C-alpha positions in Angstrom: 85.1 -83.1 27.3 83.6 -84.4 23.9 80.7 -85.3 25.8 80.2 -82.2 27.4 80.6 -81.0 24.1 77.7 -83.1 22.2 75.8 -82.6 25.0 75.4 -78.6 24.7 75.0 -79.2 21.3 71.8 -81.5 21.6 70.8 -78.8 24.9 70.7 -75.8 21.5 69.5 -77.8 18.7 66.6 -78.7 21.2 66.0 -74.8 22.0 66.1 -73.7 18.4 63.6 -76.9 17.7 61.3 -76.0 19.8 61.4 -72.3 18.6 61.4 -73.5 14.8 58.1 -75.4 15.9 56.6 -72.3 16.9 53.7 -70.4 14.9 55.2 -66.7 15.2 55.9 -64.6 12.6 58.9 -65.4 10.5 60.8 -61.8 12.1 60.0 -62.9 15.6 61.1 -66.4 15.4 64.5 -65.5 14.0 64.7 -63.0 17.2 64.5 -65.5 19.0 67.4 -67.7 17.3 69.5 -65.3 17.8 68.9 -64.5 21.5 69.0 -68.4 22.3 72.5 -68.7 20.7 73.5 -65.8 22.1 72.8 -67.4 25.6 73.8 -70.9 24.4 77.3 -69.6 23.5 77.7 -66.9 26.6 78.5 -64.3 23.6 77.3 -61.5 24.1 76.0 -60.4 20.4 74.6 -62.9 17.5 73.3 -61.7 14.3 72.1 -63.5 10.6 72.7 -61.7 7.8 70.9 -62.8 4.6 71.1 -62.6 1.3 68.6 -60.4 -0.5 69.8 -60.6 -3.4 72.9 -62.3 -5.6 75.8 -59.8 -3.8 73.7 -58.2 -1.1 73.5 -59.1 2.3 71.8 -57.3 5.0 71.6 -57.9 8.9 68.2 -58.8 9.3 68.3 -60.1 13.1 71.0 -60.0 16.2 70.7 -59.9 19.7 73.6 -57.8 21.2 73.5 -54.9 18.0 71.4 -52.0 17.7 68.1 -53.1 16.9 67.7 -49.7 15.0 70.4 -51.5 12.5 68.0 -54.3 12.4 67.1 -54.4 8.2 69.5 -51.1 7.8 72.7 -52.5 8.0 73.8 -54.0 4.4 76.9 -55.3 2.8 78.1 -56.2 -0.6 79.5 -59.9 -0.6 83.5 -59.6 0.0 82.6 -56.2 1.8 83.8 -56.5 6.0 84.6 -59.6 7.4 81.2 -60.8 6.9 81.3 -60.2 3.0 84.2 -62.5 3.3 82.9 -65.1 4.6 80.0 -65.1 2.4 82.1 -64.8 -0.7 84.8 -67.7 0.4 82.0 -70.0 1.3 84.5 -70.4 5.1 84.8 -69.6 8.9 86.8 -66.4 9.9 87.4 -66.6 13.5 89.0 -63.6 14.6 90.0 -62.6 18.2 90.6 -59.2 17.4 88.0 -58.0 15.1 89.3 -54.8 14.1 92.5 -55.7 13.8 91.4 -58.6 11.2 92.3 -58.1 7.5 89.2 -56.7 5.6 87.7 -55.5 8.8 85.0 -52.6 7.9 83.4 -50.7 11.0 79.8 -50.2 10.5 78.7 -47.3 13.2 75.0 -47.5 13.3 75.3 -51.5 15.2 77.0 -50.4 18.1 79.7 -53.2 17.3 83.4 -51.4 18.1 82.8 -53.1 21.5 82.9 -56.4 20.5 86.5 -57.6 19.5 86.0 -61.4 18.9 83.8 -62.4 15.5 82.7 -66.0 14.2 81.2 -66.0 11.2 79.9 -69.1 9.3 78.9 -69.1 6.1 74.8 -70.5 6.0 74.3 -72.5 2.7 72.8 -75.6 1.3 74.7 -77.5 -0.9 77.0 -75.0 -2.0 74.5 -72.4 -2.2 75.1 -69.2 -0.1 72.1 -67.9 1.9 73.8 -65.9 4.3 76.3 -65.8 7.3 75.5 -66.5 11.1 77.8 -64.4 13.0 78.8 -64.7 17.0 80.8 -61.8 18.7 82.3 -61.3 22.8 83.8 -58.6 24.3 86.4 -61.0 26.0 89.6 -61.3 22.7 89.3 -64.9 22.2 89.4 -67.7 19.1 86.6 -69.7 19.6 87.0 -73.1 19.8 87.0 -75.7 17.5 83.7 -77.6 19.4 82.2 -74.2 19.0 83.0 -73.8 15.6 81.2 -76.8 14.7 78.1 -75.7 16.7 77.7 -72.5 14.8 77.9 -74.6 11.7 75.5 -76.9 12.8 73.0 -74.0 13.7 73.8 -72.6 10.3 72.8 -75.8 8.5 69.5 -75.9 10.8 68.9 -71.9 9.0 69.6 -72.4 6.1 66.8 -75.0 5.8 64.1 -73.0 7.7 65.2 -70.0 4.8 65.1 -72.7 2.4 61.2 -73.2 3.2 61.0 -69.7 2.6 60.7 -68.7 6.4 62.1 -65.1 6.1 61.2 -63.4 3.0 61.0 -59.4 2.2 62.1 -56.3 4.8 61.1 -58.4 8.5 58.2 -59.3 7.1 56.2 -61.9 8.8 56.0 -65.9 7.5 55.1 -65.7 3.6 54.2 -68.3 1.9 57.0 -69.7 -0.7 56.8 -70.6 -4.5 53.3 -69.1 -5.4 54.5 -65.7 -7.1 55.9 -65.2 -10.6 59.1 -65.3 -11.3 62.0 -64.7 -14.1 64.6 -66.5 -14.3 68.2 -65.9 -16.9 70.3 -68.9 -18.5 72.7 -69.8 -21.4 70.8 -70.8 -24.4 72.5 -74.6 -25.1 69.4 -75.2 -27.9 66.9 -72.8 -29.2 62.9 -72.7 -29.3 60.2 -72.3 -27.2 58.2 -73.8 -25.1 55.0 -74.0 -22.5 53.6 -76.3 -20.2 54.0 -77.5 -16.8 57.1 -78.1 -14.8 58.1 -81.5 -14.3 61.6 -81.7 -11.5 63.7 -84.2 -12.5 64.9 -85.3 -8.7 62.6 -82.7 -6.8 64.6 -81.3 -4.0 64.7 -83.6 -0.7 63.0 -81.3 2.2 64.2 -81.8 5.6 61.7 -81.3 8.3 63.0 -83.3 11.1 67.0 -81.4 11.6 67.2 -82.2 15.7 66.9 -85.6 17.9 67.4 -86.2 21.4 68.0 -89.7 20.6 71.1 -90.2 18.9 71.2 -94.4 19.7 67.9 -94.5 17.2 69.1 -92.0 14.7 72.3 -94.0 14.3 70.0 -97.4 14.2 67.8 -95.4 11.7 71.2 -94.1 9.3 72.7 -98.3 9.3 69.2 -99.4 7.9 68.9 -97.0 4.9 72.5 -97.6 4.5 72.0 -101.6 4.3 68.9 -100.4 2.2 71.2 -98.9 -0.2 73.4 -101.3 -0.1 71.4 -103.5 -1.5 69.9 -101.5 -3.9 73.8 -100.9 -5.4 74.6 -104.3 -4.9 72.2 -105.0 -7.4 72.7 -102.4 -10.3 76.4 -103.6 -10.0 75.0 -107.4 -10.1 73.0 -106.4 -13.4 75.3 -104.0 -14.7 72.0 -102.6 -16.9 70.3 -99.7 -17.4 68.3 -99.0 -14.6 67.0 -95.4 -13.7 69.5 -94.1 -16.3 72.2 -94.5 -13.9 76.3 -94.4 -14.8 78.8 -96.7 -13.8 80.3 -93.9 -11.7 77.3 -93.6 -9.8 77.5 -97.4 -9.1 80.6 -96.7 -8.1 80.4 -94.1 -5.9 77.2 -95.9 -4.3 80.2 -98.6 -3.1 82.4 -95.7 -2.2 80.4 -93.8 -0.3 77.4 -96.8 1.9 81.1 -98.7 2.4 83.0 -95.8 3.4 83.7 -96.1 7.3 85.2 -92.5 7.6 82.0 -91.1 6.0 80.0 -93.4 7.8 81.8 -92.4 11.3 81.1 -88.1 10.3 78.0 -88.6 10.0 77.5 -90.5 13.2 79.7 -88.0 15.4 77.4 -84.7 13.7 74.3 -87.2 15.3 75.7 -87.6 18.5 75.7 -83.8 18.7 72.1 -83.5 18.0 71.6 -83.6 14.3 68.6 -86.4 13.3 69.7 -89.0 10.9 68.8 -86.8 7.3 70.3 -83.6 8.7 73.7 -85.4 9.2 73.8 -86.9 6.0 73.3 -83.3 4.4 76.1 -81.7 6.3 78.7 -84.4 4.7 76.8 -84.2 1.5 77.1 -80.1 2.0 81.0 -80.7 2.6 81.7 -82.9 0.5 79.9 -81.5 -2.2 81.8 -78.0 -0.9 85.0 -79.7 -2.0 84.4 -81.0 -5.4 83.3 -77.6 -6.5 86.3 -76.6 -6.0 88.4 -78.9 -7.6 90.7 -78.1 -10.2 89.8 -80.9 -12.9 86.8 -80.5 -14.5 86.1 -84.0 -14.7 86.0 -84.0 -10.3 83.5 -81.2 -10.5 81.2 -83.4 -12.7 81.2 -86.1 -9.9 78.8 -83.4 -8.1 76.0 -85.5 -10.1 77.2 -88.7 -9.0 77.5 -87.2 -5.5 74.1 -85.7 -5.2 72.5 -88.7 -6.3 73.8 -90.8 -4.1 73.1 -88.8 -1.1 69.9 -87.9 -2.7 68.9 -91.2 -2.4 70.1 -91.9 1.2 68.1 -88.5 2.1 64.9 -90.3 0.4 64.9 -94.0 2.2 64.9 -91.6 5.5 62.4 -89.0 4.7 60.5 -92.0 3.4 60.0 -89.2 0.0 61.0 -91.9 -2.3 58.3 -92.5 -4.7 58.7 -90.0 -6.8 59.0 -91.1 -9.8 56.0 -92.9 -9.2 54.0 -89.7 -10.0 52.3 -88.6 -12.8 54.2 -86.8 -15.3 52.3 -83.9 -16.6 50.7 -83.5 -20.4 53.4 -80.8 -21.5 56.4 -81.2 -18.9 59.0 -79.0 -18.9 62.2 -81.2 -17.1 64.0 -79.1 -14.3 67.4 -80.0 -12.7 70.3 -79.6 -11.4 72.1 -81.6 -13.8 70.9 -85.0 -15.6 73.4 -87.2 -18.0 72.7 -88.4 -21.6 70.9 -91.9 -20.6 68.8 -90.1 -18.3 67.7 -87.7 -20.8 67.2 -90.4 -23.3 64.8 -92.2 -21.1 62.7 -89.3 -21.3 62.9 -89.1 -25.1 60.4 -87.0 -27.1 58.0 -86.7 -24.1 59.8 -83.6 -22.6 58.3 -79.9 -23.9 61.5 -78.3 -23.2 64.8 -78.9 -20.8 65.9 -76.1 -17.9 69.0 -77.1 -15.9 70.9 -75.3 -13.1 74.6 -76.3 -14.6 75.4 -77.7 -18.0 77.7 -76.7 -21.0 76.5 -75.7 -24.6 79.1 -78.5 -24.9 77.9 -81.3 -22.7 76.0 -84.5 -23.1 72.6 -83.2 -22.3 72.8 -80.5 -24.9 74.3 -82.7 -27.4 71.1 -85.0 -26.8 68.4 -82.1 -26.6 69.7 -80.6 -29.9 69.5 -84.2 -31.3 65.9 -84.3 -30.3 65.2 -80.6 -30.9 63.9 -80.1 -27.4 64.8 -76.3 -26.3 67.2 -76.3 -23.6 68.2 -73.6 -21.2 71.3 -73.7 -18.8 72.6 -72.1 -16.0 69.6 -71.3 -14.8 70.5 -70.5 -11.1 68.1 -71.4 -7.8 65.1 -72.7 -10.1 65.5 -76.0 -8.7 64.8 -74.7 -5.0 61.6 -72.1 -6.9 59.5 -74.8 -9.1 56.9 -77.0 -8.3 56.0 -79.8 -9.7 52.7 -79.0 -11.8 53.8 -75.0 -11.8 53.1 -73.5 -15.2 56.1 -72.3 -17.2 57.7 -70.8 -20.0 60.9 -71.4 -21.8 62.3 -69.2 -24.0 65.3 -70.1 -25.2 65.9 -67.4 -27.9 65.6 -64.7 -25.4 67.6 -66.6 -22.4 64.3 -66.5 -20.0 62.3 -68.4 -18.1 59.0 -67.6 -16.7 58.0 -69.6 -13.8 54.2 -68.9 -12.6 53.7 -66.4 -15.1 51.1 -63.7 -15.3 48.3 -63.8 -17.7 49.6 -61.0 -19.8 52.9 -62.8 -20.0 51.5 -65.9 -20.7 49.5 -64.7 -23.1 52.2 -62.7 -25.1 54.3 -66.0 -25.3 51.4 -67.9 -26.5 51.5 -65.5 -29.7 55.4 -65.5 -30.4 54.5 -69.5 -30.7 51.7 -69.2 -33.3 54.1 -67.0 -35.0 56.6 -69.6 -35.2 54.2 -72.4 -35.9 52.8 -70.4 -38.6 56.5 -69.9 -40.2 57.6 -73.5 -39.6 54.0 -74.2 -41.4 55.6 -72.2 -44.6 58.6 -73.5 -44.9 56.6 -77.0 -45.3 55.9 -76.0 -48.0 59.4 -75.6 -48.9 60.0 -79.4 -48.2 60.3 -81.3 -52.0 62.3 -78.2 -53.2 65.8 -77.7 -54.0 67.4 -74.7 -52.3 68.4 -72.8 -55.4 69.4 -69.2 -54.6 68.1 -66.1 -57.4 71.2 -66.8 -59.2 70.5 -70.3 -59.4 73.2 -71.7 -57.4 72.3 -75.1 -56.1 73.2 -75.5 -52.2 73.2 -79.2 -50.7 71.1 -78.9 -47.7 71.9 -81.9 -45.0 70.9 -83.1 -41.5 73.1 -83.6 -37.8 71.9 -87.0 -36.4 73.5 -89.1 -33.8 70.6 -91.1 -32.7 67.6 -93.5 -34.1 64.7 -90.7 -33.3 66.5 -88.2 -35.2 65.8 -90.4 -38.3 62.3 -89.8 -38.8 62.7 -86.0 -39.9 65.2 -86.6 -42.5 62.2 -87.4 -45.1 59.9 -84.6 -43.5 62.6 -81.8 -43.4 63.7 -81.3 -46.8 67.0 -82.5 -46.2 69.0 -84.7 -49.0 70.9 -86.7 -46.0 72.3 -86.8 -43.7 76.0 -85.0 -43.1 77.1 -85.7 -40.0 76.1 -88.8 -37.3 77.1 -88.7 -34.3 78.3 -92.3 -33.0 79.5 -91.5 -29.9 76.3 -91.2 -28.7 75.4 -94.5 -28.5 78.8 -95.1 -26.3 77.8 -92.4 -23.9 74.8 -93.4 -23.3 75.7 -96.8 -22.3 76.8 -98.2 -19.0 79.8 -100.0 -20.8 81.3 -100.5 -24.2 78.6 -101.5 -26.7 79.7 -104.8 -28.6 80.0 -104.5 -32.1 76.8 -106.5 -33.0 75.0 -104.0 -30.7 76.5 -101.2 -33.2 76.1 -103.0 -36.4 72.6 -103.7 -35.8 72.1 -99.6 -35.0 74.2 -98.1 -38.1 72.0 -100.9 -40.5 69.0 -99.7 -38.5 70.2 -96.1 -40.0 70.6 -96.2 -43.3 67.5 -98.1 -43.4 65.4 -95.3 -42.1 67.6 -92.8 -44.5 66.0 -95.5 -47.3 68.6 -94.9 -49.8 69.9 -91.0 -48.9 73.6 -90.8 -48.2 74.6 -90.8 -44.0 77.9 -89.4 -43.1 79.1 -91.4 -40.1 81.6 -89.5 -37.7 83.7 -92.4 -36.2 83.8 -92.4 -32.3 84.4 -88.4 -31.7 85.2 -88.7 -27.6 87.2 -86.7 -24.9 87.5 -82.8 -23.9 83.8 -82.7 -22.7 82.9 -86.3 -23.9 83.9 -88.6 -21.1 82.6 -92.1 -21.1 81.6 -93.4 -18.0 83.2 -97.1 -18.3 86.6 -95.8 -19.6 89.7 -94.5 -17.2 89.5 -90.5 -17.1 92.5 -89.4 -18.1 92.9 -85.8 -16.6 94.3 -83.0 -18.5 94.8 -79.4 -17.7 93.1 -78.2 -21.1 91.1 -81.4 -22.4 89.2 -79.4 -25.3 93.9 -79.7 -26.5 94.0 -83.1 -25.5 93.4 -86.7 -25.7 90.2 -86.9 -27.6 88.7 -87.8 -30.9 90.7 -89.7 -33.7 94.0 -89.6 -31.1 91.8 -91.8 -28.9 91.4 -93.7 -31.9 94.8 -94.2 -33.1 96.0 -95.1 -29.3 93.0 -97.7 -28.7 92.8 -98.9 -32.5 91.4 -102.1 -30.9 88.3 -100.0 -30.5 88.4 -97.7 -33.7 89.0 -101.1 -35.8 85.9 -102.8 -34.0 83.3 -99.5 -34.9 85.0 -99.6 -38.5 83.8 -103.0 -38.5 80.8 -102.1 -37.1 80.4 -99.6 -39.9 80.9 -102.0 -42.7 78.4 -105.2 -41.5 75.7 -102.4 -41.1 76.5 -100.9 -44.8 75.7 -104.8 -45.7 77.4 -103.9 -49.1 74.8 -100.2 -49.2 77.3 -97.5 -50.3 78.8 -95.6 -47.3 80.7 -92.8 -46.1 83.1 -92.6 -43.2 84.3 -89.6 -41.7 87.3 -89.4 -38.8 86.9 -86.5 -36.2 89.9 -84.1 -34.9 91.9 -85.0 -37.8 95.1 -82.0 -37.6 97.7 -83.4 -39.6 97.7 -85.2 -42.6 99.4 -88.3 -41.0 96.6 -89.1 -38.6 94.1 -89.5 -41.0 96.8 -91.6 -43.3 96.6 -93.6 -40.4 93.4 -93.9 -39.6 92.7 -95.0 -43.1 95.3 -97.3 -43.2 93.5 -99.1 -40.2 90.3 -98.7 -42.4 92.0 -100.8 -45.3 93.2 -103.4 -43.0 89.5 -103.7 -41.6 88.2 -104.3 -44.9 90.6 -106.4 -46.2 89.7 -108.6 -43.2 85.7 -108.7 -44.2 86.5 -109.8 -47.0 88.9 -113.1 -45.9 85.6 -113.5 -44.0 83.2 -113.0 -46.8 81.5 -110.5 -45.7 79.6 -108.4 -48.6 81.6 -105.3 -49.0 79.7 -101.8 -50.7 81.0 -101.0 -53.9 81.1 -97.1 -53.1 83.2 -96.5 -49.8 84.1 -93.1 -49.5 86.4 -92.2 -46.7 86.6 -88.2 -45.0 88.2 -85.9 -42.4 86.4 -83.7 -40.1 88.5 -80.1 -40.6 88.7 -78.8 -37.0 91.6 -77.3 -36.2 93.3 -74.3 -38.6 96.7 -76.7 -39.1 95.0 -78.7 -41.2 94.2 -76.0 -43.6 97.3 -75.9 -44.8 97.8 -79.3 -45.6 99.8 -80.4 -48.6 97.7 -80.3 -51.7 98.8 -84.4 -51.8 96.1 -84.5 -48.5 93.3 -82.7 -50.6 93.5 -84.8 -53.0 93.6 -87.8 -51.2 90.6 -87.3 -49.4 87.4 -88.3 -50.4 85.9 -85.4 -48.6 86.2 -82.9 -45.6 84.2 -81.6 -43.4 84.6 -78.0 -41.3 83.3 -78.8 -37.9 82.7 -75.0 -37.4 82.0 -74.9 -33.4 85.2 -76.5 -32.3 87.3 -74.7 -35.7 86.0 -71.3 -34.8 87.2 -71.8 -31.0 90.2 -72.7 -31.8 90.6 -70.1 -34.6 90.1 -67.3 -31.8 91.5 -68.8 -28.8 88.1 -68.6 -27.0 86.7 -72.1 -25.1 83.5 -72.4 -26.3 82.5 -73.6 -22.9 83.9 -70.7 -21.4 80.7 -68.2 -21.2 82.7 -65.1 -20.6 84.1 -65.5 -24.0 82.8 -67.7 -26.2 79.9 -64.8 -27.2 83.6 -62.3 -28.0 83.7 -63.9 -31.0 81.6 -64.1 -34.1 81.5 -65.9 -37.0 81.1 -63.0 -39.6 84.5 -61.7 -38.4 86.0 -60.7 -41.6 89.4 -62.6 -40.3 87.4 -65.9 -40.4 85.6 -65.4 -43.2 88.2 -65.2 -44.9 90.2 -68.0 -43.5 87.0 -69.8 -44.5 87.7 -68.5 -47.8 91.0 -70.1 -47.8 89.9 -73.4 -46.9 87.1 -73.3 -50.0 90.0 -72.0 -52.3 91.9 -75.1 -51.4 89.4 -77.3 -51.9 88.1 -75.7 -55.6 91.8 -76.4 -56.7 92.2 -79.9 -55.2 88.7 -80.8 -56.7 88.0 -82.1 -52.9 84.0 -82.2 -51.9 83.3 -79.4 -48.7 81.1 -79.4 -46.3 80.5 -77.3 -43.2 78.7 -78.7 -40.1 78.0 -77.0 -37.0 75.5 -74.9 -35.2 76.1 -71.4 -37.4 75.4 -72.8 -40.4 71.7 -73.8 -39.3 71.4 -69.5 -38.5 69.8 -67.9 -42.1 72.2 -65.3 -41.5 75.4 -67.5 -41.4 74.3 -69.7 -44.0 74.1 -67.1 -46.8 77.5 -66.0 -45.5 78.6 -69.7 -45.8 77.0 -70.0 -49.1 78.2 -67.0 -50.6 81.8 -67.4 -50.1 81.3 -70.6 -52.1 80.9 -73.6 -49.1 78.2 -75.6 -51.2 76.7 -78.1 -48.9 75.4 -77.0 -45.1 74.7 -79.8 -42.8 72.5 -78.6 -40.0 69.8 -79.6 -37.0 66.4 -80.9 -38.9 64.5 -77.6 -37.6 66.9 -75.2 -39.1 66.4 -76.6 -42.4 63.2 -74.3 -43.3 64.4 -71.3 -42.3 67.8 -71.7 -44.2 65.8 -73.3 -47.4 63.3 -70.6 -47.4 65.8 -67.3 -47.2 68.4 -69.0 -49.6 65.7 -69.1 -52.1 65.0 -65.2 -52.0 68.6 -64.6 -51.9 71.1 -64.0 -55.5 74.6 -65.6 -53.8 76.4 -64.1 -56.2 75.4 -60.2 -55.7 75.6 -61.5 -51.8 79.6 -62.7 -52.5 80.1 -59.5 -53.8 79.2 -57.8 -51.1 81.0 -58.8 -48.5 84.3 -59.4 -50.6 84.3 -55.5 -50.3 83.2 -55.7 -46.7 86.0 -58.2 -45.8 88.5 -55.7 -48.0 88.1 -52.5 -46.5 86.9 -53.2 -42.5 87.9 -55.4 -40.0 85.3 -56.5 -37.0 81.8 -58.5 -37.6 80.1 -58.1 -41.2 76.7 -59.1 -39.0 75.3 -55.2 -39.2 76.2 -54.7 -42.4 74.7 -58.2 -43.7 71.5 -57.2 -41.9 71.8 -54.0 -43.7 71.6 -55.6 -47.2 68.7 -57.9 -46.9 66.6 -55.4 -45.4 67.2 -53.4 -48.0 66.4 -56.4 -50.5 63.1 -56.6 -48.1 64.5 -59.5 -46.4 64.0 -59.4 -42.6 66.6 -62.0 -41.0 
């Protein structure tokens, strides 16, 4: 029976292959495909529904239903059995469809005489493209072999649709990737960029989907697997930085290329008529669908590792393996599904902008993009399937838009906006050497955030008075193994050399939550943002904490140094961490290493709890820095990685303003130096509000310093403070519109 099923499957795929090779118009071929499937499966009906937009399915071809219904019948996602298949991304097999939950009768199709229903999603790597349906008058459930056959056909259709075979209202075949397109995304790093598309890893295009020679295809598969195993062994042996791969990827290679279950499933698909590459992609899609539904965010992030391994195997099979040798355009805009921190660092400052289909506002890629100052948009759906290397593209991270192959008028308007921004930056450059002093003669310390050596050249030219936050975790995230103490010491020494006498505040290792080190055992947590992270990891892994503290002292080599512990929630955590520093300090003295005469130990205030610590803590800590990104999310109970809630809450909310004023008051009473570090410190309007309520030190990315300093020097902070106090006592909600109106009345546009 199994051999018979395989033979029938190969016959069906063979007939489809001939049809796909036909040069007739797209609709004609689609009609022929439905006829072949219905005939091969002895069913009266075969129908193909494709998405017209993100929520609407359209009947695009049918054998058996009324011809007049084609391109007229439409369903919304979740509507009827077809809509449920699309929504769930899984098969519905019903012996008596009209009695099935969710059934919707569509009289124009004439389908009321058909009882059995089999609906299979048409999707490619998790992206829904449509639904393939077969129906018959007989009341029966379809067999496992029949379901498999329809799933394979759906995969073949997905490849055809991906290549642009059926576009438009029943139109003939149309060449894809030619028209202008606009995509919506989410801003992770502000800015504008224009250039040409550079696909981080171009999609593997499958042209050979079916084969009549299963043994030959299995031989091709095993040859490619052996080549991949050799490659993986070489990487594992070196454990070096090869193509930016992380250790997780190497482990994924080892797991997949040696998994007999995975290989047998691919071989089974080949025996039923698929080519080796089509069978690999089918299993990739199955595994990807399972991982995408995993409740554990860490497992979902392993999609990148799975895709990397599968794509390398597909490139070996298809001969599309030399994409990295292509010449990068002059103004590259990186387009990718996702990208790891080491891979992004490999590109460095070569990129003009970054566009990702996945990612989050706190991801590793986002952190590095901010550090380098590259405009970044995330959650830009389907961009990798539309863009081709070299396509002209515009990134507007202010309005959260991507213009692919823009027409002349759009391109000109965009260039005008970029020119205006450039002129503004030139004006800000004139303020570089001036102190940030307000109209009422209040001095605000403007500091720069950093995390990479590439940030430091910006320090002198930015007008910053020092580095208010140097994120040390990026060196750990960008490495395939735990960095050695000597390596870290050298890095910290070079940071201080580059600062050339300006102050640098080093934040100790801030990992956990969204920052997972590839070489540490992952701890699955229901809510990692509230879990084992930052100083909690440091106090549980004291060897790592001490090693980093030693590296910081040795890197300083006697120069003044400021060290800050992250995510201090209760005073005891600070005292424990400082106690570890005292032990390291004593040990370094005994070893004869040069010890700085000026050492300051501070804490990052990122949870409301620390704001209510006893006065003694405020007196014992050398300085505090408000970590605005985390503090805001915990104050409002709004996950900053959750796009549905993170934008609902405003830093300029009166409750948050009062809370920050409380922290300022506590620090003033105890003579504790206080700064504010976070995205909002670099936004001019927010920066003015923070300065007005008493935050005299702000740390931000280099590109924000000019605009903030420019507005600050034109603002009377005393008057603004009185204005804000009045609003906070008389109303609730955001004061954003009030502040905007205040500056407009004073002739200033923010």
